[in-house]
N, C-alpha and C positions, 0 to 999 in steps of 0.2 A: 405689571398691573394694567398695562394699556389694553384698550380694546383693539380689535384686529384691524391693522392696516388702514387706519383712517387718518392719514397724514398727508398734508399738502406741501411739506417741506421740500425744498430743492437744494438745500445747502449740504455740503459734505458732512459725514459723520465726524464727530470729534472723539478722541479717546477720553472717556470720562474719568475724572479723578476718583469718583466714588461710584460703586455700583452694588446693588443688592445681591451679594453672593457670599458663600463661605468657601474658602479654598482649603483643601485638606493638607494635612502635614505630609511631608515627603514620605512616599511609600518605601518600605524596606526593599532593597535590591534582592531579586531572587537568587543572585549569585553570591550573596553575603549572609552569613549566619549572625553577624553582629548588627546592632542598630546603626542607622545612618549617623554620620558625624553631626553633632549638634553644637552650634555656636550661637548662643542667644543673641549676642550683639549683632552678628551678621544676619541672623534670621529676621530679627525685628526690623532691621533696616533694609533688607533686600527682598523680603517675601511677605505676602499678606499674612497677617497674624491670625492663627487659628481661633482666637477668641472673638474675632470681629464677625459677628453673626449676621449683620445686615448690610455691610458695605466693606469695601476694601480701600486701602490707601495705596496709591502708586505715585510715581514722580509727577509733579504738577505739569500740565501741558504747557506748551509754548503759547503765548498770548499774541494774537494778531489783531490788526486794527479793524477787522471786519465782524467781530462778534461781541456780544455783551461782555464776555469775560476778557475781551481784549482792550488794551489801552496802550498808549505810547510808552516807550522805554522810560525807565526811571531817570529823572533829570539829575544833573550834577549840582543840585541845590545844596546849600549849606546844611550841615548836620542838624543845626537848630531848627531850620525850616522843615527838614525831613521829619524830625521828631515831632514837631508840632502837627504835621500832616498825619502822621501815624496815630498820634493821640486823639485826633478828631475823626479818624476813620470810622464810619458807622459799623463796619464789619467787625471791628475790634472792641466795640463798646459792650458793657454789661446790659443785657436786656431781658425782659420777660417774653416779649414777642419780637420776632425779627423786624428790623426797620426797613421793610420792603419799599416804603415810600421815598426813602432818601438815598438808597444805595445807587451809585452810578458807576459807569464803566471805569472812571478814573480811580475808583476806590479799590478795584479788584487786584491788580498786580501788586501794589505796595501792601495792601492788606493781607493778601494770601502769603506773600513772601515773609512779611513780618510774623505772621502766625506760625508758619512752618519753622522759622528760626526759633521762636519761643517753644514750640512743641518739640523740636529737635533737642533743645536744651533740657526740657523736662524729661525727655526720653533718656538722654544721657545720664541725668541724675538718677532716674529710676533704675537704670542698669547697674549703677554703682552701688545702690542700696537694696537691690531686689532681694526679697525672701520668698520662698515657695509657699505663700499663704494667700488667701483671698484678700484680706485687708492690705497686704503689702505688695501685691502684684496686680490683681484683677481690678481693684477699685481705683488705684491711681492710673492704670492703663485706660480704664473707662473714661476718666476725665480727659485724657489726651485725645482719645479716639472721638469722643462725643463733640469736643470743641471743634475739631476739624470737620466733622460730619455736618454740624449745624451751620457753620459759616460757609462751607462750600455748597451746602444744600441751598442756601439763599441765592448764591450766584447761579447755580444750575437751574433753580426754579425760575428765576427772572429771565434766564436765557430762553426758557420755553414759553413764557407767557408775556414777556415785555422786552422784546429785542430792541437794539439801538437803531437810530435813524440810518446810520452807515450800513448796517447789515440789511435793513429793510430796503434801502435804495438798491443795494447789490442784488437782492432777491428779485425786486420788481423788474430789474433789467432782463432777467432770464425767465421769470415766472410766466407760465401760460395765462394769458388773459384774452378773452375774445369779446370785442365790442360788437353788439348786434343792433342794427338799425331797422332791419326788415322784420315786421311782425310775423311773417310766414315762417321764419326760421325758429321762432320760439313757440310755435303752436303746440299745445298739449301741456306746457308747463303750468302748474297750478299757481293760484294767486300768491301764495306765500313765497314761492320760488321767484316769481316775477317781481314781487316787492323787494326781495333780497337783492336780486340782480340790478334793480333800479337804484337801490340804496348804495350798492357797490359802485355803480356808475357815478352817482353824486360824489362819492369819496374820491373818484378819479378825475373830478373836474367838470363833469357833465351836470351842471347845477339844476337844469330843468328836467332831469330824468324822472319819469313816473312809471309805476307799475303798468299802467294802461297803455301808455304811448312810447315808453322807452326814452332814450336808448337803454340797453341792458348790457351788463358786463358779466360774463361767465368766467369763473376761475376754477382751479383744481381744489379749492377748499371743499371739504367733504359735503356740507349741506348743498353747495352749488353743484358739485359733480354728480351726486347721487340723484338729484332732481332731474338733471339732463338725462342720465342713464335710464331712469324709470319712466319718464314722462314725455320727453321730446319726440314728437312725431317725425321730425326732420332727421332721417337716418344719417345723412352726411355730417350733421352736427354731432350726433352721438359718436360716430366713428372718429371724428377729429378730437373730441374731448377724451374719449377712451384712450386713443393712441398717445395723447399728451400725458395722460395719467400714468400709463405703464412705462413711460420712458423718463419719468422724473429723475433728476440728479444723475443723469447718465451720459452727459456730453460736456465738452469744453472743460473749463477750469473747475466746474462743479460736478465732474464725473466721480461718482463714488466707487467705481470699479477698482482702481488701484488701492483705495482705502480698504475695501473689503478683502482684497487679496492679502494686504499687509496684516489685517486683523487675523485672518485665518492662519497665516504663516506664523505669526507670533503665538497664537493659541496652540498651534501644533508644537512649536518649540518649547512652550511652557509645559505641555504634557510630557514631552520627552525628559525635560529637566526634572520633573517630579516623578519620573519612572512609570508613566502611564503610556498606553499604546496610542491614545488619541485624546483630543480635548473632551470628547463626550464622556470618557471615563472619569476625567477630572470633574466634570460637571455632575455626574451621577454619584460621585463619592459622598455627596451631602444631600442626596435626594432619596426618595423611598424606592425608586425603581433602579434597575440596571439597564445597560444598553440593550442587552438581549430581550429583556422583558418589555421595554418600551417599543422596540421594533416589532415584537410579537403582538403587542396590543394594537399598534397601528395597522398591521397587516390584517388582523381579524376585523377591525373596523372598516378597512378599505374593501375587503372582499364582501362584507355585508352591505356596504353602501353602493358598490359599483352598479349593480343591476337597477337599483332605484334611481340612481343619478342618470343612467342611460335612458331609463323610461321618462324621466323628467324632460330630457331634451326632445325625445320623440313626442311627448305631449305638447311641447311648445311648437314643434314643427306642425303638428296637426292643427292646433288652434290657430296659429298664424296663417296657415293655408286657408282655413275656414273664413278668415277675415280678409282674404284676398291679398295677403302680403307677398310681394314678388320675391322676397328673400327667404320664403318659407322652407325651401329645400336646401338652403345653404346658409343657415343661421351662423352669424359670427358673434364674437364676444360682446360687441356693442348692441346686439339685439336681445341678449338673454334677459337682462334686467327689465327692459321695456316690455317684452312679451310675457315675462313672468308676472309682471304687475297687472297686465291686461287679463291674463288667465285667472289670476287670483281674484280680481274684481268680478270676473264672470262666474267663477266657481263658488265664491263665498259672498258675493255682493258686498264686498268691503272695499272702500276707497280710503287709503291711508291719509290722503289729504283732507278728506271730509271728516276724519276723526280728530284732526288737530284742535278744533274749537273746544273739544271735550277735555283736552289735556293742557290747560294753562299752567305755566310754571309755578305760580304761587299755590295753586290747589294741589298740584303733584307733590310739592315739598311738604305741605301740611299733612297730606295723607301718608307720606313716607315717615314723617316724624311721629305721627300717631301710631303707625305700625311698630316703630321702634319702641315706643312706650308700652304697647301691649305685649310685645315679645320679651323685651329686656328690662322693663320697669324703669326706663330713663326718660327724662324730659330734655328736649332740645329747644333752647331759647335763642333768639337773635341777640348778638352782642356787638353789633356794628358800632364802631367808634372805640372799642376797647383796644384793638390792635391795628397797627398801620396795614394798609392794603396796597396793592400794585395797580388797581384799576377801580374806577367808581362802580363797576358792576359786580365786584367781588363782595360776597357776603361772609360774615364772621359769626360763628355760633358757639354757644357754651352748652356742654352736655352735663346734666346734673343727675345724681342718683335719686332714689325715692325719698331721701331726707332733705333734698334740695341743695346738697353740697356739690360744687363743681368737681367733675372727675376727668374732664377732657375739653378740648376746644378744636374747632376745625374751620378752615377757610373753604369756600366753594366759589369757583370761577366758572360760570356755566356756559357763556356764550362764545361763539366763534368770532375771532378777530384776526383774519388772515394776514394783516399787515404786520403783526407783531407776535403772534401766538402760533405755535406749531399745532398740527392737527392731531386728532385722536382724543382719547379720554384716559385719564390715569388718576391714581391716588398715590401719594407718597407721604412719608413722615416729615414733620418739621422738627420735632423733638420727640424722644421716647420717654416713657415713664421711667423714673430713676430715683432710687433712694440716695445714692451717692451724690447726685447732683441736686438734691433738695435745696430750695432757696431758704426755707425756714429752719432746716435742720431737724424738723420733727415729722413732717409729712413729705411723701415722695413728690418729686417734680411731676406735674401732670403731663400726659401725652398731648401733642398737638399734631394734627394732620392737615393735608390739603387735598381737595378733590378738584379735578379740572375736567371740564367737558367742552365740546364744541358744537353745542346745539344751536338751532335757529334762534337768532336774537330777536328781540321785540322789533316790530316794524310799525312805524307811525305811533298811534295811540294804543295799539293792541299790546297785551303782554306777550311774552314768548309763548307761542302755541306749538306744542311739541308733537312730533310723530310718536307712535307707540314704541318704535325702536329707541328713540331718544329717552323715553320714560324708562325702558328696560336698562339703558346704559347708566342712568342716574342711580337706579336701584343697585346695579352691579357694582359701581364704584363705591357706593355707600357701604356695601358689604365689606369691601376691603378696609374702608375707614373704620368701621365698627370693630374689626379684629384688632386694629391698632389702639383704638381709644378705650375699649372696654377691658383691656388687660388688667389683671390684678398683680401681675409680676412686678416686683420692685427692683429687680436686678436689671439695670438698663441695657446690658449687652444682649439680653434674651427677652426683652419685653416687647409686647405688641407684635408687629410684623417681623421683628428681628428674630432670626433663628428658625423660622418656619421652613420646612422642606419645600423647595420651590414647586414640586409637583403637587403640593397641597394648598398653594396660595389661592387657587381659584375656587376653593370650596365655599368660603363665606360669600364670595361675590355671586356665585351661581345660586346659592341658597336664597339670597335676598332677591335675585332676579326672578326666581320662580314665583314670588308673591305677586308679581304683576298679573298673573293669571288666576289668582285667588279672588273669588267673586266679591266678597265683602271689601277686600282691599281695593280692588279695581273700581268698584262702584263708589268708594269714598273719595277717589281722586278724579273720576271721570264725570265732571260737571261742566256743562256748557258755560263758557266764560262770560256770556252776555245774559243768558236766561236763567242759569242755574239748573237747567234741566239735566237729569241724570242720563247717562249712556243707556240707550234702549236695551232691554233684556236680550232681544234677538241679536243685537250687534255683539254683545258679550259672548253669546253662544257661538257666533260666527268666528270671533277672535280665537276661541278655544279650538274650534274645528280647523282653523287655518294655521294653528301652531306648528303642525307637522307638514305644512305645504312645502314641497321641494326639499324635504329633510335630507334625502340622500345626496342631493347636490351640495347643500350647505355643509354637510358632514365631510364629504369628499374634499371640499375646498379647504377645510381646516386640516384634514389629513395630508393634503399636498404640502401645506406650510410645515407641518410637523415632520413629515418624511424628508423633505428637502433640508430642513434644519439638521436632522440626525445624519443624513448623508454627507453634508458638508463638514460635519464635525467628527466623522468616523472614517469614511473611505476616501474622501477627497484629498488629493495630494497637492499642496500649493506648488506652483511652478511646474506642474506635471503636464501630461498630454491633454487633459481635459480642462476647459475653462469652467468658471462657476456657472456660466450660462449653458454649457453643455450638460452639466449636472442637472440644472433646472429642467431642461427639455427631456432628459432621460427619465427623471422622476415623474414628470408630467405624463409620460406615456401610460403610466399605471394609475394616475390620480386625477386626470382631466379627460372628460369625454370629448371636449373640443380642445385640440392641442393649442398651446400658446403660440402667439405670433412669433416669427423669427426675430423681430425687433423688441420683443418683450424684455424689459429690464427692471421688473418689479423688485428684484433683489436689491437694487440701488436705494430703495426706500423701505426695505424690510427692517425697520427700526428695532423691532422686538429682539432680534437675535444679533444685531450688529451694534446697536446703540442702547440696548436695554438689558434686562437680566434674564432673557429667555434662551440664551445660547445653549443648544442641546437640551432644551427644556420646554420647547413649545408644545410638546405632546401633553403637557399638564392641562391644557385647555380641554382635552378629551377625557382625562382621568375621572372627572366628576360624573360623566355620563355612564360609567361602568357600574 
């Protein structure tokens, strides 16, 4: 559910305890006419359960001292003390909404181990009494699965949005930061970017930093990174920041290369154990497409996009040459975004930064909620204070139907916090709608979701002033959240976003994103935050016209990710003659007009396929457009 590659994380991937995927039952061997041997006890404990439609259970990861999920080894305290600690552990309490505000690293290891022990006992008991019926098998299994999903979900979520001081300190030791004292170096950066850079400098101990006079701190957090790429006139700064960005998590102790190799190796072994040729086939077993059809789709889109993408680069060369750019005949990666933005401003007379005052966060959310009421007949009301939150900027909302009855809740964490929050944007479930897990015994447990973005935070007395792309991102993630919250399915294992074919998960998000270009919708949110003036009609027309600007290049960019994903999960042989970077460069020859740099290590931060649910499924981002 994440947006594309908007992450500043430099820490290695961890093997997630839970991930949104369905794993198929063992395929029948082509050499045997009889069904595969089936031992329920072994299968339930050794393999992902085929009923688990939105996540899987695997052995808990080892906990180290450098992550939220990490804490010191269990002490040899007395059993009475240990029992007291377990009984007071917030992860093990009964709650309506997760206790995000009180969970600490010290709770994780004892809490998870105690929970696993309890669920293992429950599973053993279920196996002894199991009957092949829904009430006697599926419903008790749902209770076991759900409990682990909710508790581990708390830990996993806090790891993404509120990391520990220990891990933040470790990250800051290796994370790219550039302190700029000379105003000439930041020429071209808009006021919002300068304000953010000065605000970051203050947080780093430069108490007197101001947007006007600096000093300024540039980081690889996406709002900071993209501002430099699009607006910094100082080419050397763009090059330095770009090269740092594409080599994240690729050196020293934080090098993800061996982790990626191990992930791919284990996925390949898993495919063989399940009698598939490769991991892509395992992935496709629960998707709408097949490997062949996905590859066919990507090739059709690639061939259709190539000429347009090639022309996009030629247009940038011509325009930059007309502006006297010395690099015009030899544009590099750190020039593309800068000159694209200049050409877009020239061609459509639109400046993204000048649009920010029209997209204040409160007004955007009001417009989004009004749209949801119009389309779905729901009301969304603030419910701050009803549930604990992990940061003061997190909002909590209640979703009500036309009769005023609550049907769902969701958290929204909108702003970038690079010191403790990973980059990107995503939506995930907190709990799913469930009849079996009803609190009252009469009505189903209501679904709860969370949305997380990394948009520009408020600076000074101003509200968060959003770029149009940030507006699209909020609409996108809200589409995912709606699919989870508006479900009427009471069977928890298949409610909401659970059980959705992965190559269909982007349909509701893209559906909602398209409303950003709907005139009435856009005009309802595009009000100047100071004057209340509506976005000028001619600017709206220009936004529509600019929607397909460099569409070929943007499409090819996504196709590169999707093609590389499939190549690594079909033809790549772990420990073979090709490295993962060899594969990247080979795929790029057909999917990038400007070849990647030899030192490009973007794979080390390709969270979607190595630390998310998109392995052999990234092509789903393109399915919606067909």
